[in-house]
All heavy atoms as a GROMACS GRO file, in nm:
protein
  578
    1MET      N    1   2.812  -0.158   0.885
    1MET     CA    2   2.732  -0.036   0.932
    1MET      C    3   2.582  -0.074   0.886
    1MET      O    4   2.561  -0.122   0.775
    1MET     CB    5   2.780   0.087   0.856
    1MET     CG    6   2.690   0.206   0.868
    1MET     SD    7   2.757   0.345   0.789
    1MET     CE    8   2.707   0.471   0.913
    2GLN      N    9   2.492  -0.042   0.969
    2GLN     CA   10   2.349  -0.067   0.940
    2GLN      C   11   2.271   0.063   0.921
    2GLN      O   12   2.294   0.150   1.002
    2GLN     CB   13   2.284  -0.151   1.042
    2GLN     CG   14   2.140  -0.194   1.014
    2GLN     CD   15   2.083  -0.288   1.122
    2GLN    OE1   16   2.153  -0.379   1.162
    2GLN    NE2   17   1.958  -0.268   1.158
    3VAL      N   18   2.195   0.080   0.812
    3VAL     CA   19   2.120   0.195   0.796
    3VAL      C   20   1.974   0.160   0.754
    3VAL      O   21   1.944   0.050   0.717
    3VAL     CB   22   2.184   0.282   0.678
    3VAL    CG1   23   2.320   0.326   0.713
    3VAL    CG2   24   2.178   0.211   0.546
    4ASP      N   25   1.889   0.256   0.764
    4ASP     CA   26   1.744   0.246   0.726
    4ASP      C   27   1.742   0.250   0.572
    4ASP      O   28   1.762   0.365   0.511
    4ASP     CB   29   1.662   0.354   0.785
    4ASP     CG   30   1.517   0.352   0.743
    4ASP    OD1   31   1.479   0.273   0.659
    4ASP    OD2   32   1.440   0.439   0.784
    5GLY      N   33   1.732   0.142   0.510
    5GLY     CA   34   1.720   0.133   0.364
    5GLY      C   35   1.606   0.208   0.298
    5GLY      O   36   1.608   0.231   0.178
    6ASN      N   37   1.506   0.243   0.373
    6ASN     CA   38   1.398   0.332   0.315
    6ASN      C   39   1.426   0.476   0.327
    6ASN      O   40   1.342   0.559   0.278
    6ASN     CB   41   1.270   0.302   0.396
    6ASN     CG   42   1.220   0.162   0.378
    6ASN    OD1   43   1.220   0.104   0.264
    6ASN    ND2   44   1.180   0.097   0.489
    7ASP      N   45   1.540   0.514   0.387
    7ASP     CA   46   1.582   0.658   0.394
    7ASP      C   47   1.702   0.687   0.300
    7ASP      O   48   1.812   0.644   0.324
    7ASP     CB   49   1.622   0.691   0.536
    7ASP     CG   50   1.666   0.827   0.567
    7ASP    OD1   51   1.683   0.901   0.461
    7ASP    OD2   52   1.686   0.870   0.680
    8PRO      N   53   1.673   0.737   0.184
    8PRO     CA   54   1.776   0.768   0.088
    8PRO      C   55   1.899   0.838   0.139
    8PRO      O   56   2.017   0.805   0.105
    8PRO     CB   57   1.714   0.841  -0.030
    8PRO     CG   58   1.562   0.822  -0.013
    8PRO     CD   59   1.541   0.795   0.131
    9LEU      N   60   1.876   0.938   0.219
    9LEU     CA   61   1.991   1.013   0.276
    9LEU      C   62   2.074   0.930   0.377
    9LEU      O   63   2.203   0.934   0.367
    9LEU     CB   64   1.946   1.137   0.355
    9LEU     CG   65   1.880   1.241   0.265
    9LEU    CD1   66   1.825   1.360   0.354
    9LEU    CD2   67   1.977   1.286   0.163
   10ALA      N   68   2.019   0.838   0.446
   10ALA     CA   69   2.087   0.745   0.528
   10ALA      C   70   2.165   0.645   0.444
   10ALA      O   71   2.289   0.617   0.484
   10ALA     CB   72   1.994   0.665   0.618
   11VAL      N   73   2.122   0.604   0.337
   11VAL     CA   74   2.204   0.508   0.250
   11VAL      C   75   2.311   0.588   0.189
   11VAL      O   76   2.423   0.538   0.185
   11VAL     CB   77   2.104   0.462   0.138
   11VAL    CG1   78   2.187   0.375   0.034
   11VAL    CG2   79   1.991   0.367   0.199
   12LEU      N   80   2.296   0.714   0.144
   12LEU     CA   81   2.399   0.791   0.090
   12LEU      C   82   2.506   0.817   0.188
   12LEU      O   83   2.626   0.807   0.167
   12LEU     CB   84   2.349   0.921   0.033
   12LEU     CG   85   2.266   0.916  -0.097
   12LEU    CD1   86   2.211   1.050  -0.130
   12LEU    CD2   87   2.351   0.859  -0.216
   13GLU      N   88   2.473   0.847   0.318
   13GLU     CA   89   2.569   0.871   0.421
   13GLU      C   90   2.650   0.733   0.447
   13GLU      O   91   2.774   0.735   0.469
   13GLU     CB   92   2.504   0.916   0.550
   13GLU     CG   93   2.450   1.059   0.536
   13GLU     CD   94   2.372   1.105   0.662
   13GLU    OE1   95   2.366   1.027   0.758
   13GLU    OE2   96   2.307   1.204   0.648
   14GLY      N   97   2.576   0.625   0.455
   14GLY     CA   98   2.642   0.502   0.472
   14GLY      C   99   2.739   0.467   0.364
   14GLY      O  100   2.850   0.417   0.386
   15LEU      N  101   2.706   0.501   0.240
   15LEU     CA  102   2.795   0.474   0.127
   15LEU      C  103   2.919   0.574   0.130
   15LEU      O  104   3.033   0.531   0.105
   15LEU     CB  105   2.730   0.504  -0.013
   15LEU     CG  106   2.627   0.402  -0.049
   15LEU    CD1  107   2.543   0.448  -0.163
   15LEU    CD2  108   2.693   0.271  -0.072
   16ASP      N  109   2.907   0.692   0.180
   16ASP     CA  110   3.015   0.780   0.201
   16ASP      C  111   3.107   0.726   0.312
   16ASP      O  112   3.236   0.729   0.286
   16ASP     CB  113   2.970   0.924   0.248
   16ASP     CG  114   2.904   0.999   0.137
   16ASP    OD1  115   2.930   0.966   0.019
   16ASP    OD2  116   2.829   1.100   0.174
   17VAL      N  117   3.053   0.669   0.418
   17VAL     CA  118   3.145   0.614   0.519
   17VAL      C  119   3.217   0.490   0.469
   17VAL      O  120   3.339   0.474   0.492
   17VAL     CB  121   3.054   0.568   0.645
   17VAL    CG1  122   3.132   0.486   0.745
   17VAL    CG2  123   2.997   0.694   0.711
   18ALA      N  124   3.146   0.409   0.388
   18ALA     CA  125   3.208   0.291   0.332
   18ALA      C  126   3.318   0.329   0.232
   18ALA      O  127   3.424   0.266   0.232
   18ALA     CB  128   3.102   0.202   0.259
   19ARG      N  129   3.296   0.426   0.149
   19ARG     CA  130   3.399   0.471   0.055
   19ARG      C  131   3.528   0.524   0.122
   19ARG      O  132   3.625   0.512   0.070
   19ARG     CB  133   3.342   0.571  -0.039
   19ARG     CG  134   3.245   0.510  -0.143
   19ARG     CD  135   3.184   0.614  -0.244
   19ARG     NE  136   3.082   0.562  -0.317
   19ARG     CZ  137   2.963   0.610  -0.328
   19ARG    NH1  138   2.925   0.719  -0.255
   19ARG    NH2  139   2.877   0.556  -0.408
   20ALA      N  140   3.499   0.584   0.237
   20ALA     CA  141   3.613   0.649   0.305
   20ALA      C  142   3.702   0.544   0.370
   20ALA      O  143   3.821   0.577   0.393
   20ALA     CB  144   3.562   0.754   0.415
   21GLU      N  145   3.653   0.431   0.391
   21GLU     CA  146   3.730   0.320   0.454
   21GLU      C  147   3.816   0.256   0.352
   21GLU      O  148   3.757   0.189   0.255
   21GLU     CB  149   3.640   0.219   0.525
   21GLU     CG  150   3.706   0.095   0.572
   21GLU     CD  151   3.824   0.127   0.669
   21GLU    OE1  152   3.784   0.182   0.784
   21GLU    OE2  153   3.932   0.099   0.639
   22THR      N  154   3.943   0.279   0.347
   22THR     CA  155   4.026   0.224   0.244
   22THR      C  156   4.110   0.108   0.293
   22THR      O  157   4.177   0.040   0.206
   22THR     CB  158   4.118   0.335   0.183
   22THR    OG1  159   4.198   0.385   0.286
   22THR    CG2  160   4.036   0.444   0.116
   23GLY      N  161   4.116   0.083   0.419
   23GLY     CA  162   4.206  -0.017   0.469
   23GLY      C  163   4.145  -0.150   0.481
   23GLY      O  164   4.219  -0.255   0.505
   24ARG      N  165   4.020  -0.164   0.465
   24ARG     CA  166   3.951  -0.298   0.473
   24ARG      C  167   3.817  -0.290   0.399
   24ARG      O  168   3.768  -0.183   0.376
   24ARG     CB  169   3.930  -0.333   0.625
   24ARG     CG  170   3.855  -0.232   0.695
   24ARG     CD  171   3.856  -0.260   0.848
   24ARG     NE  172   3.780  -0.154   0.916
   24ARG     CZ  173   3.724  -0.160   1.027
   24ARG    NH1  174   3.735  -0.273   1.098
   24ARG    NH2  175   3.645  -0.059   1.075
   25PRO      N  176   3.761  -0.399   0.374
   25PRO     CA  177   3.629  -0.405   0.314
   25PRO      C  178   3.521  -0.349   0.392
   25PRO      O  179   3.533  -0.349   0.518
   25PRO     CB  180   3.599  -0.556   0.286
   25PRO     CG  181   3.734  -0.622   0.296
   25PRO     CD  182   3.809  -0.539   0.386
   26SER      N  183   3.416  -0.300   0.336
   26SER     CA  184   3.297  -0.242   0.404
   26SER      C  185   3.174  -0.322   0.374
   26SER      O  186   3.162  -0.374   0.263
   26SER     CB  187   3.280  -0.100   0.362
   26SER     OG  188   3.388  -0.012   0.401
   27LEU      N  189   3.078  -0.332   0.469
   27LEU     CA  190   2.958  -0.389   0.448
   27LEU      C  191   2.852  -0.303   0.492
   27LEU      O  192   2.852  -0.253   0.609
   27LEU     CB  193   2.947  -0.526   0.528
   27LEU     CG  194   2.817  -0.599   0.520
   27LEU    CD1  195   2.787  -0.636   0.373
   27LEU    CD2  196   2.818  -0.718   0.610
   28LEU      N  197   2.757  -0.262   0.412
   28LEU     CA  198   2.650  -0.168   0.438
   28LEU      C  199   2.519  -0.251   0.448
   28LEU      O  200   2.478  -0.309   0.343
   28LEU     CB  201   2.643  -0.062   0.331
   28LEU     CG  202   2.542   0.050   0.354
   28LEU    CD1  203   2.575   0.122   0.481
   28LEU    CD2  204   2.541   0.146   0.238
   29LEU      N  205   2.460  -0.265   0.553
   29LEU     CA  206   2.334  -0.336   0.568
   29LEU      C  207   2.218  -0.236   0.567
   29LEU      O  208   2.210  -0.146   0.642
   29LEU     CB  209   2.327  -0.406   0.708
   29LEU     CG  210   2.439  -0.514   0.736
   29LEU    CD1  211   2.427  -0.564   0.873
   29LEU    CD2  212   2.429  -0.623   0.634
   30CYS      N  213   2.133  -0.259   0.469
   30CYS     CA  214   2.016  -0.169   0.450
   30CYS      C  215   1.891  -0.243   0.485
   30CYS      O  216   1.840  -0.328   0.409
   30CYS     CB  217   2.008  -0.120   0.303
   30CYS     SG  218   2.146  -0.017   0.251
   31ARG      N  219   1.832  -0.213   0.593
   31ARG     CA  220   1.709  -0.277   0.645
   31ARG      C  221   1.593  -0.199   0.580
   31ARG      O  222   1.586  -0.082   0.583
   31ARG     CB  223   1.696  -0.271   0.798
   31ARG     CG  224   1.809  -0.339   0.873
   31ARG     CD  225   1.795  -0.487   0.854
   31ARG     NE  226   1.913  -0.558   0.920
   31ARG     CZ  227   1.917  -0.687   0.934
   31ARG    NH1  228   1.832  -0.760   0.878
   31ARG    NH2  229   2.024  -0.742   0.998
   32THR      N  230   1.509  -0.272   0.523
   32THR     CA  231   1.388  -0.215   0.457
   32THR      C  232   1.258  -0.279   0.500
   32THR      O  233   1.257  -0.388   0.561
   32THR     CB  234   1.398  -0.224   0.303
   32THR    OG1  235   1.394  -0.361   0.273
   32THR    CG2  236   1.527  -0.158   0.248
   33THR      N  237   1.151  -0.214   0.468
   33THR     CA  238   1.016  -0.263   0.491
   33THR      C  239   0.950  -0.295   0.356
   33THR      O  240   0.948  -0.210   0.270
   33THR     CB  241   0.928  -0.165   0.563
   33THR    OG1  242   0.986  -0.129   0.692
   33THR    CG2  243   0.784  -0.208   0.591
   34ILE      N  244   0.914  -0.422   0.336
   34ILE     CA  245   0.852  -0.460   0.217
   34ILE      C  246   0.711  -0.378   0.197
   34ILE      O  247   0.644  -0.361   0.300
   34ILE     CB  248   0.825  -0.608   0.204
   34ILE    CG1  249   0.781  -0.644   0.058
   34ILE    CG2  250   0.726  -0.660   0.311
   34ILE    CD1  251   0.796  -0.798   0.041
   35GLY      N  252   0.686  -0.318   0.079
   35GLY     CA  253   0.573  -0.245   0.062
   35GLY      C  254   0.574  -0.109   0.135
   35GLY      O  255   0.477  -0.050   0.162
   36TYR      N  256   0.702  -0.055   0.157
   36TYR     CA  257   0.713   0.071   0.225
   36TYR      C  258   0.620   0.174   0.168
   36TYR      O  259   0.614   0.192   0.049
   36TYR     CB  260   0.861   0.111   0.217
   36TYR     CG  261   0.888   0.246   0.284
   36TYR    CD1  262   0.895   0.256   0.423
   36TYR    CD2  263   0.908   0.359   0.203
   36TYR    CE1  264   0.916   0.373   0.481
   36TYR    CE2  265   0.929   0.480   0.266
   36TYR     CZ  266   0.938   0.493   0.406
   36TYR     OH  267   0.961   0.610   0.470
   37GLY      N  268   0.555   0.249   0.252
   37GLY     CA  269   0.472   0.357   0.207
   37GLY      C  270   0.321   0.311   0.196
   37GLY      O  271   0.232   0.394   0.190
   38GLY      N  272   0.294   0.184   0.190
   38GLY     CA  273   0.162   0.141   0.180
   38GLY      C  274   0.091   0.142   0.312
   38GLY      O  275   0.131   0.063   0.404
   39PRO      N  276  -0.017   0.216   0.332
   39PRO     CA  277  -0.078   0.231   0.468
   39PRO      C  278  -0.141   0.096   0.514
   39PRO      O  279  -0.140   0.074   0.634
   39PRO     CB  280  -0.175   0.342   0.454
   39PRO     CG  281  -0.202   0.348   0.297
   39PRO     CD  282  -0.079   0.303   0.237
   40ASN      N  283  -0.180   0.008   0.421
   40ASN     CA  284  -0.254  -0.109   0.457
   40ASN      C  285  -0.182  -0.236   0.444
   40ASN      O  286  -0.206  -0.336   0.508
   40ASN     CB  287  -0.391  -0.118   0.391
   40ASN     CG  288  -0.466   0.003   0.420
   40ASN    OD1  289  -0.497   0.036   0.536
   40ASN    ND2  290  -0.516   0.071   0.318
   41LYS      N  291  -0.081  -0.240   0.349
   41LYS     CA  292  -0.012  -0.360   0.312
   41LYS      C  293   0.137  -0.365   0.345
   41LYS      O  294   0.202  -0.456   0.322
   41LYS     CB  295  -0.035  -0.385   0.159
   41LYS     CG  296  -0.173  -0.417   0.131
   41LYS     CD  297  -0.187  -0.472  -0.011
   41LYS     CE  298  -0.342  -0.508  -0.037
   41LYS     NZ  299  -0.356  -0.565  -0.177
   42ALA      N  300   0.193  -0.248   0.390
   42ALA     CA  301   0.340  -0.244   0.431
   42ALA      C  302   0.369  -0.349   0.528
   42ALA      O  303   0.290  -0.374   0.615
   42ALA     CB  304   0.374  -0.105   0.477
   43ASN      N  305   0.479  -0.419   0.508
   43ASN     CA  306   0.523  -0.523   0.602
   43ASN      C  307   0.432  -0.651   0.610
   43ASN      O  308   0.422  -0.708   0.705
   43ASN     CB  309   0.552  -0.469   0.736
   43ASN     CG  310   0.672  -0.544   0.801
   43ASN    OD1  311   0.758  -0.592   0.740
   43ASN    ND2  312   0.669  -0.541   0.929
   44THR      N  313   0.357  -0.670   0.496
   44THR     CA  314   0.263  -0.783   0.500
   44THR      C  315   0.296  -0.862   0.362
   44THR      O  316   0.352  -0.804   0.267
   44THR     CB  317   0.119  -0.747   0.491
   44THR    OG1  318   0.088  -0.691   0.369
   44THR    CG2  319   0.084  -0.651   0.610
   45ALA      N  320   0.247  -0.990   0.375
   45ALA     CA  321   0.264  -1.070   0.247
   45ALA      C  322   0.181  -1.020   0.132
   45ALA      O  323   0.212  -1.045   0.014
   45ALA     CB  324   0.216  -1.218   0.280
   46GLY      N  325   0.082  -0.941   0.157
   46GLY     CA  326  -0.002  -0.876   0.063
   46GLY      C  327   0.065  -0.783  -0.027
   46GLY      O  328   0.014  -0.737  -0.128
   47SER      N  329   0.191  -0.730   0.012
   47SER     CA  330   0.263  -0.637  -0.065
   47SER      C  331   0.372  -0.708  -0.148
   47SER      O  332   0.450  -0.642  -0.214
   47SER     CB  333   0.320  -0.529   0.022
   47SER     OG  334   0.420  -0.585   0.106
   48HIS      N  335   0.371  -0.840  -0.139
   48HIS     CA  336   0.476  -0.916  -0.214
   48HIS      C  337   0.413  -1.011  -0.306
   48HIS      O  338   0.347  -1.104  -0.260
   48HIS     CB  339   0.560  -0.997  -0.111
   48HIS     CG  340   0.682  -1.047  -0.156
   48HIS    ND1  341   0.702  -1.071  -0.294
   48HIS    CD2  342   0.794  -1.106  -0.103
   48HIS    CE1  343   0.821  -1.131  -0.316
   48HIS    NE2  344   0.872  -1.153  -0.195
   49GLY      N  345   0.433  -0.995  -0.432
   49GLY     CA  346   0.390  -1.094  -0.527
   49GLY      C  347   0.249  -1.081  -0.580
   49GLY      O  348   0.198  -1.167  -0.647
   50SER      N  349   0.185  -0.976  -0.547
   50SER     CA  350   0.047  -0.952  -0.593
   50SER      C  351   0.025  -0.798  -0.603
   50SER      O  352   0.091  -0.726  -0.533
   50SER     CB  353  -0.054  -1.012  -0.494
   50SER     OG  354  -0.044  -0.954  -0.373
   51PRO      N  355  -0.058  -0.754  -0.702
   51PRO     CA  356  -0.076  -0.616  -0.717
   51PRO      C  357  -0.132  -0.552  -0.590
   51PRO      O  358  -0.216  -0.612  -0.511
   51PRO     CB  359  -0.181  -0.610  -0.826
   51PRO     CG  360  -0.175  -0.739  -0.889
   51PRO     CD  361  -0.142  -0.838  -0.791
   52LEU      N  362  -0.098  -0.420  -0.561
   52LEU     CA  363  -0.148  -0.349  -0.451
   52LEU      C  364  -0.293  -0.318  -0.472
   52LEU      O  365  -0.370  -0.304  -0.368
   52LEU     CB  366  -0.069  -0.231  -0.426
   52LEU     CG  367   0.079  -0.248  -0.377
   52LEU    CD1  368   0.153  -0.119  -0.365
   52LEU    CD2  369   0.086  -0.326  -0.254
   53GLY      N  370  -0.338  -0.287  -0.584
   53GLY     CA  371  -0.469  -0.237  -0.615
   53GLY      C  372  -0.473  -0.090  -0.619
   53GLY      O  373  -0.384  -0.016  -0.563
   54GLU      N  374  -0.575  -0.029  -0.695
   54GLU     CA  375  -0.572   0.113  -0.723
   54GLU      C  376  -0.575   0.197  -0.587
   54GLU      O  377  -0.512   0.300  -0.581
   54GLU     CB  378  -0.687   0.146  -0.810
   54GLU     CG  379  -0.670   0.103  -0.960
   54GLU     CD  380  -0.783   0.146  -1.044
   54GLU    OE1  381  -0.839   0.258  -1.023
   54GLU    OE2  382  -0.824   0.073  -1.133
   55GLU      N  383  -0.656   0.156  -0.503
   55GLU     CA  384  -0.682   0.234  -0.379
   55GLU      C  385  -0.556   0.239  -0.292
   55GLU      O  386  -0.508   0.344  -0.238
   55GLU     CB  387  -0.795   0.179  -0.295
   55GLU     CG  388  -0.821   0.261  -0.168
   55GLU     CD  389  -0.871   0.402  -0.190
   55GLU    OE1  390  -0.901   0.448  -0.306
   55GLU    OE2  391  -0.871   0.478  -0.088
   56GLU      N  392  -0.485   0.122  -0.278
   56GLU     CA  393  -0.359   0.119  -0.198
   56GLU      C  394  -0.254   0.197  -0.268
   56GLU      O  395  -0.174   0.267  -0.203
   56GLU     CB  396  -0.318  -0.032  -0.178
   56GLU     CG  397  -0.199  -0.042  -0.087
   56GLU     CD  398  -0.231  -0.021   0.058
   56GLU    OE1  399  -0.340   0.008   0.098
   56GLU    OE2  400  -0.125  -0.027   0.143
   57VAL      N  401  -0.244   0.189  -0.394
   57VAL     CA  402  -0.143   0.269  -0.475
   57VAL      C  403  -0.173   0.422  -0.448
   57VAL      O  404  -0.075   0.496  -0.423
   57VAL     CB  405  -0.149   0.234  -0.623
   57VAL    CG1  406  -0.062   0.337  -0.701
   57VAL    CG2  407  -0.097   0.100  -0.649
   58ARG      N  408  -0.295   0.459  -0.463
   58ARG     CA  409  -0.332   0.606  -0.438
   58ARG      C  410  -0.293   0.650  -0.295
   58ARG      O  411  -0.232   0.756  -0.277
   58ARG     CB  412  -0.483   0.630  -0.468
   58ARG     CG  413  -0.515   0.778  -0.462
   58ARG     CD  414  -0.665   0.808  -0.482
   58ARG     NE  415  -0.744   0.745  -0.374
   58ARG     CZ  416  -0.758   0.795  -0.250
   58ARG    NH1  417  -0.685   0.897  -0.216
   58ARG    NH2  418  -0.830   0.739  -0.154
   59LEU      N  419  -0.327   0.568  -0.194
   59LEU     CA  420  -0.297   0.598  -0.061
   59LEU      C  421  -0.150   0.602  -0.034
   59LEU      O  422  -0.093   0.684   0.035
   59LEU     CB  423  -0.361   0.508   0.032
   59LEU     CG  424  -0.510   0.502   0.048
   59LEU    CD1  425  -0.567   0.388   0.120
   59LEU    CD2  426  -0.564   0.632   0.104
   60SER      N  427  -0.074   0.509  -0.101
   60SER     CA  428   0.073   0.504  -0.086
   60SER      C  429   0.134   0.637  -0.142
   60SER      O  430   0.221   0.686  -0.076
   60SER     CB  431   0.128   0.386  -0.152
   60SER     OG  432   0.081   0.260  -0.092
   61LYS      N  433   0.087   0.676  -0.256
   61LYS     CA  434   0.134   0.789  -0.316
   61LYS      C  435   0.114   0.914  -0.221
   61LYS      O  436   0.201   1.001  -0.210
   61LYS     CB  437   0.082   0.820  -0.447
   61LYS     CG  438   0.124   0.725  -0.561
   61LYS     CD  439   0.058   0.752  -0.692
   61LYS     CE  440   0.105   0.658  -0.798
   61LYS     NZ  441   0.034   0.690  -0.929
   62GLU      N  442  -0.005   0.921  -0.167
   62GLU     CA  443  -0.039   1.030  -0.074
   62GLU      C  444   0.054   1.035   0.045
   62GLU      O  445   0.107   1.135   0.092
   62GLU     CB  446  -0.178   1.025  -0.027
   62GLU     CG  447  -0.279   1.064  -0.135
   62GLU     CD  448  -0.429   1.049  -0.088
   62GLU    OE1  449  -0.449   1.008   0.026
   62GLU    OE2  450  -0.514   1.074  -0.172
   63GLN      N  451   0.086   0.919   0.098
   63GLN     CA  452   0.163   0.906   0.214
   63GLN      C  453   0.308   0.932   0.187
   63GLN      O  454   0.374   0.995   0.270
   63GLN     CB  455   0.152   0.764   0.271
   63GLN     CG  456   0.227   0.741   0.409
   63GLN     CD  457   0.179   0.616   0.477
   63GLN    OE1  458   0.061   0.588   0.478
   63GLN    NE2  459   0.269   0.549   0.531
   64LEU      N  460   0.352   0.912   0.066
   64LEU     CA  461   0.489   0.940   0.029
   64LEU      C  462   0.505   1.077  -0.031
   64LEU      O  463   0.610   1.119  -0.073
   64LEU     CB  464   0.533   0.839  -0.067
   64LEU     CG  465   0.549   0.687  -0.006
   64LEU    CD1  466   0.572   0.595  -0.119
   64LEU    CD2  467   0.658   0.680   0.092
   65GLY      N  468   0.393   1.161  -0.036
   65GLY     CA  469   0.406   1.293  -0.090
   65GLY      C  470   0.408   1.308  -0.242
   65GLY      O  471   0.461   1.402  -0.293
   66LEU      N  472   0.361   1.199  -0.311
   66LEU     CA  473   0.364   1.209  -0.456
   66LEU      C  474   0.220   1.243  -0.504
   66LEU      O  475   0.127   1.215  -0.427
   66LEU     CB  476   0.407   1.073  -0.508
   66LEU     CG  477   0.539   1.018  -0.463
   66LEU    CD1  478   0.559   0.875  -0.507
   66LEU    CD2  479   0.644   1.104  -0.522
   67PRO      N  480   0.202   1.291  -0.622
   67PRO     CA  481   0.079   1.316  -0.681
   67PRO      C  482  -0.007   1.183  -0.698
   67PRO      O  483   0.032   1.105  -0.774
   67PRO     CB  484   0.099   1.381  -0.818
   67PRO     CG  485   0.246   1.417  -0.818
   67PRO     CD  486   0.320   1.340  -0.711
   68PRO      N  487  -0.113   1.176  -0.620
   68PRO     CA  488  -0.185   1.042  -0.617
   68PRO      C  489  -0.254   1.011  -0.752
   68PRO      O  490  -0.284   0.893  -0.770
   68PRO     CB  491  -0.285   1.064  -0.504
   68PRO     CG  492  -0.302   1.210  -0.495
   68PRO     CD  493  -0.175   1.273  -0.532
   69ASP      N  494  -0.283   1.107  -0.829
   69ASP     CA  495  -0.366   1.080  -0.955
   69ASP      C  496  -0.280   1.065  -1.071
   69ASP      O  497  -0.325   1.041  -1.186
   69ASP     CB  498  -0.474   1.185  -0.967
   69ASP     CG  499  -0.570   1.196  -0.857
   69ASP    OD1  500  -0.605   1.089  -0.806
   69ASP    OD2  501  -0.606   1.295  -0.819
   70GLU      N  502  -0.154   1.083  -1.065
   70GLU     CA  503  -0.063   1.066  -1.182
   70GLU      C  504  -0.016   0.922  -1.186
   70GLU      O  505   0.042   0.865  -1.096
   70GLU     CB  506   0.060   1.158  -1.174
   70GLU     CG  507   0.021   1.309  -1.186
   70GLU     CD  508   0.143   1.386  -1.236
   70GLU    OE1  509   0.226   1.336  -1.308
   70GLU    OE2  510   0.136   1.506  -1.206
   71PHE      N  511  -0.036   0.867  -1.306
   71PHE     CA  512  -0.003   0.726  -1.326
   71PHE      C  513   0.154   0.702  -1.314
   71PHE      O  514   0.209   0.610  -1.255
   71PHE     CB  515  -0.046   0.667  -1.466
   71PHE     CG  516  -0.019   0.528  -1.486
   71PHE    CD1  517  -0.091   0.433  -1.423
   71PHE    CD2  518   0.087   0.497  -1.575
   71PHE    CE1  519  -0.061   0.298  -1.440
   71PHE    CE2  520   0.115   0.361  -1.599
   71PHE     CZ  521   0.038   0.258  -1.534
   72PHE      N  522   0.225   0.791  -1.394
   72PHE     CA  523   0.375   0.781  -1.390
   72PHE      C  524   0.425   0.920  -1.355
   72PHE      O  525   0.396   1.008  -1.437
   72PHE     CB  526   0.417   0.737  -1.528
   72PHE     CG  527   0.563   0.711  -1.540
   72PHE    CD1  528   0.621   0.593  -1.494
   72PHE    CD2  529   0.647   0.806  -1.589
   72PHE    CE1  530   0.757   0.565  -1.505
   72PHE    CE2  531   0.790   0.777  -1.601
   72PHE     CZ  532   0.839   0.658  -1.554
   73TYR      N  533   0.499   0.929  -1.256
   73TYR     CA  534   0.548   1.066  -1.208
   73TYR      C  535   0.702   1.067  -1.195
   73TYR      O  536   0.759   0.973  -1.133
   73TYR     CB  537   0.484   1.094  -1.070
   73TYR     CG  538   0.539   1.227  -1.008
   73TYR    CD1  539   0.510   1.345  -1.059
   73TYR    CD2  540   0.627   1.219  -0.905
   73TYR    CE1  541   0.552   1.471  -1.008
   73TYR    CE2  542   0.678   1.333  -0.846
   73TYR     CZ  543   0.640   1.457  -0.894
   73TYR     OH  544   0.692   1.569  -0.835
   74VAL      N  545   0.762   1.166  -1.255
   74VAL     CA  546   0.905   1.193  -1.241
   74VAL      C  547   0.924   1.338  -1.192
   74VAL      O  548   0.883   1.429  -1.254
   74VAL     CB  549   0.980   1.169  -1.374
   74VAL    CG1  550   1.124   1.197  -1.350
   74VAL    CG2  551   0.958   1.030  -1.433
   75PRO      N  552   0.981   1.345  -1.071
   75PRO     CA  553   1.000   1.481  -1.020
   75PRO      C  554   1.096   1.565  -1.103
   75PRO      O  555   1.175   1.515  -1.177
   75PRO     CB  556   1.062   1.460  -0.880
   75PRO     CG  557   1.061   1.317  -0.858
   75PRO     CD  558   1.035   1.249  -0.984
   76GLU      N  559   1.077   1.698  -1.099
   76GLU     CA  560   1.163   1.801  -1.172
   76GLU      C  561   1.310   1.766  -1.127
   76GLU      O  562   1.332   1.746  -1.004
   76GLU     CB  563   1.125   1.931  -1.148
   76GLU     CG  564   0.994   1.964  -1.239
   76GLU     CD  565   0.963   2.118  -1.220
   76GLU    OE1  566   1.056   2.194  -1.226
   76GLU    OE2  567   0.840   2.152  -1.208
   77GLY      N  568   1.403   1.778  -1.212
   77GLY     CA  569   1.542   1.777  -1.182
   77GLY      C  570   1.591   1.637  -1.179
   77GLY      O  571   1.714   1.606  -1.158
   78VAL      N  572   1.505   1.538  -1.221
   78VAL     CA  573   1.555   1.396  -1.216
   78VAL      C  574   1.586   1.363  -1.370
   78VAL      O  575   1.508   1.386  -1.446
   78VAL     CB  576   1.441   1.300  -1.162
   78VAL    CG1  577   1.485   1.158  -1.182
   78VAL    CG2  578   1.424   1.323  -1.013
   0.00000   0.00000   0.00000
């Protein structure tokens, strides 16, 4: 089964399907985008192996719905 690895709900659903299969092994393929959420560096070599930089981190947080000015953020209930 192949799922969007950037979608947590899709991964959880894929795991549920895999766990329900008891007669044979399951394989869950999670396709992802390197640097997901980065408006300028997602899916580029610039998001792999080098710092994103302050501006790209801020823009990524905004795009992902996280507080852009918090250095370390943990949502309530986690």
